[in-house]
C-alpha atoms as an extended CHARMM CRD file, in Angstrom:
* protein
*
        55  EXT
         1         1  MET       CA             16.0860000000        2.7570000000        6.4350000000  PROA      1               0.0000000000
         2         2  ASP       CA             15.6590000000        4.3430000000        3.0000000000  PROA      2               0.0000000000
         3         3  MET       CA             11.9710000000        5.2190000000        2.7610000000  PROA      3               0.0000000000
         4         4  GLN       CA             10.2400000000        6.1910000000       -0.4920000000  PROA      4               0.0000000000
         5         5  THR       CA              8.8200000000        9.6900000000       -0.3900000000  PROA      5               0.0000000000
         6         6  PHE       CA              6.1160000000       11.0320000000       -2.6500000000  PROA      6               0.0000000000
         7         7  GLU       CA              5.1640000000       14.4510000000       -3.9640000000  PROA      7               0.0000000000
         8         8  ILE       CA              1.6940000000       15.9050000000       -4.4130000000  PROA      8               0.0000000000
         9         9  GLY       CA              0.5140000000       14.8280000000       -7.8670000000  PROA      9               0.0000000000
        10        10  ASP       CA              2.5310000000       11.5880000000       -7.9820000000  PROA      10              0.0000000000
        11        11  GLN       CA              0.7480000000        8.5750000000       -9.4520000000  PROA      11              0.0000000000
        12        12  VAL       CA              1.0250000000        5.6300000000       -7.0610000000  PROA      12              0.0000000000
        13        13  LYS       CA              0.0780000000        1.9570000000       -7.0560000000  PROA      13              0.0000000000
        14        14  LEU       CA             -2.0710000000        0.9290000000       -4.0910000000  PROA      14              0.0000000000
        15        15  PRO       CA             -1.6630000000       -2.1180000000       -1.8280000000  PROA      15              0.0000000000
        16        16  ARG       CA             -4.0960000000       -5.0080000000       -1.3860000000  PROA      16              0.0000000000
        17        17  PRO       CA             -7.0920000000       -5.1230000000       -1.5630000000  PROA      17              0.0000000000
        18        18  TYR       CA             -6.6820000000       -2.3610000000       -4.1600000000  PROA      18              0.0000000000
        19        19  GLN       CA             -3.9170000000       -4.1760000000       -6.0290000000  PROA      19              0.0000000000
        20        20  GLY       CA             -3.7420000000       -3.0010000000       -9.6440000000  PROA      20              0.0000000000
        21        21  VAL       CA             -5.3760000000        0.3500000000       -8.8380000000  PROA      21              0.0000000000
        22        22  VAL       CA             -3.4870000000        3.6040000000       -9.4220000000  PROA      22              0.0000000000
        23        23  GLY       CA             -4.2640000000        6.7770000000       -7.4900000000  PROA      23              0.0000000000
        24        24  THR       CA             -2.9040000000       10.3100000000       -7.1410000000  PROA      24              0.0000000000
        25        25  VAL       CA             -1.2360000000       11.7000000000       -4.0090000000  PROA      25              0.0000000000
        26        26  ILE       CA             -3.1720000000       14.8360000000       -3.0480000000  PROA      26              0.0000000000
        27        27  TYR       CA             -1.9790000000       15.5590000000        0.5170000000  PROA      27              0.0000000000
        28        28  TYR       CA              0.6360000000       14.5750000000        3.1080000000  PROA      28              0.0000000000
        29        29  ASP       CA             -0.3610000000       14.5210000000        6.7770000000  PROA      29              0.0000000000
        30        30  GLY       CA              2.8650000000       15.1150000000        8.7160000000  PROA      30              0.0000000000
        31        31  PRO       CA              1.6420000000       14.1910000000       12.2150000000  PROA      31              0.0000000000
        32        32  THR       CA              0.4290000000       10.7420000000       11.0890000000  PROA      32              0.0000000000
        33        33  GLU       CA              3.0410000000       10.3840000000        8.3070000000  PROA      33              0.0000000000
        34        34  ARG       CA              0.3690000000        9.2630000000        5.8560000000  PROA      34              0.0000000000
        35        35  PHE       CA             -0.4190000000       10.2320000000        2.2770000000  PROA      35              0.0000000000
        36        36  LEU       CA             -3.9630000000       10.9830000000        1.1570000000  PROA      36              0.0000000000
        37        37  VAL       CA             -4.5280000000        9.3200000000       -2.2140000000  PROA      37              0.0000000000
        38        38  ARG       CA             -7.4380000000       10.0720000000       -4.5430000000  PROA      38              0.0000000000
        39        39  ILE       CA             -8.8840000000        7.1420000000       -6.4330000000  PROA      39              0.0000000000
        40        40  GLY       CA            -11.2290000000        8.1740000000       -9.2020000000  PROA      40              0.0000000000
        41        41  VAL       CA            -13.5500000000       11.1380000000       -8.6740000000  PROA      41              0.0000000000
        42        42  GLU       CA            -14.9770000000       10.5020000000       -5.2100000000  PROA      42              0.0000000000
        43        43  GLN       CA            -12.8190000000        8.1260000000       -3.1560000000  PROA      43              0.0000000000
        44        44  GLN       CA             -9.8460000000        9.2380000000       -1.0360000000  PROA      44              0.0000000000
        45        45  LEU       CA             -7.8620000000        7.0250000000        1.3580000000  PROA      45              0.0000000000
        46        46  TYR       CA             -4.8090000000        7.4320000000        3.6020000000  PROA      46              0.0000000000
        47        47  PHE       CA             -1.7570000000        5.1790000000        3.1710000000  PROA      47              0.0000000000
        48        48  SER       CA              1.7030000000        5.0480000000        4.7150000000  PROA      48              0.0000000000
        49        49  ALA       CA              4.7360000000        5.3870000000        2.4380000000  PROA      49              0.0000000000
        50        50  GLU       CA              5.5110000000        1.6850000000        2.9130000000  PROA      50              0.0000000000
        51        51  GLN       CA              2.1620000000        0.7560000000        1.3740000000  PROA      51              0.0000000000
        52        52  LEU       CA              2.6530000000        2.7220000000       -1.8610000000  PROA      52              0.0000000000
        53        53  THR       CA              4.9010000000        2.4690000000       -4.9100000000  PROA      53              0.0000000000
        54        54  LEU       CA              5.3120000000        4.8820000000       -7.8130000000  PROA      54              0.0000000000
        55        55  ALA       CA              3.2100000000        3.9540000000      -10.8210000000  PROA      55              0.0000000000
């Protein structure tokens, strides 16, 4: 399977219920294979690569 990978600083589109929101990848957690994405100034959430697309 060809999985999309992201770099720190990439702008990504979020999945539902955040559809239409763009965030910035700020960290990759190897053990859980999830990306930490910052949304705005205060909110940060983890997503898998399958949930994100490049903005």
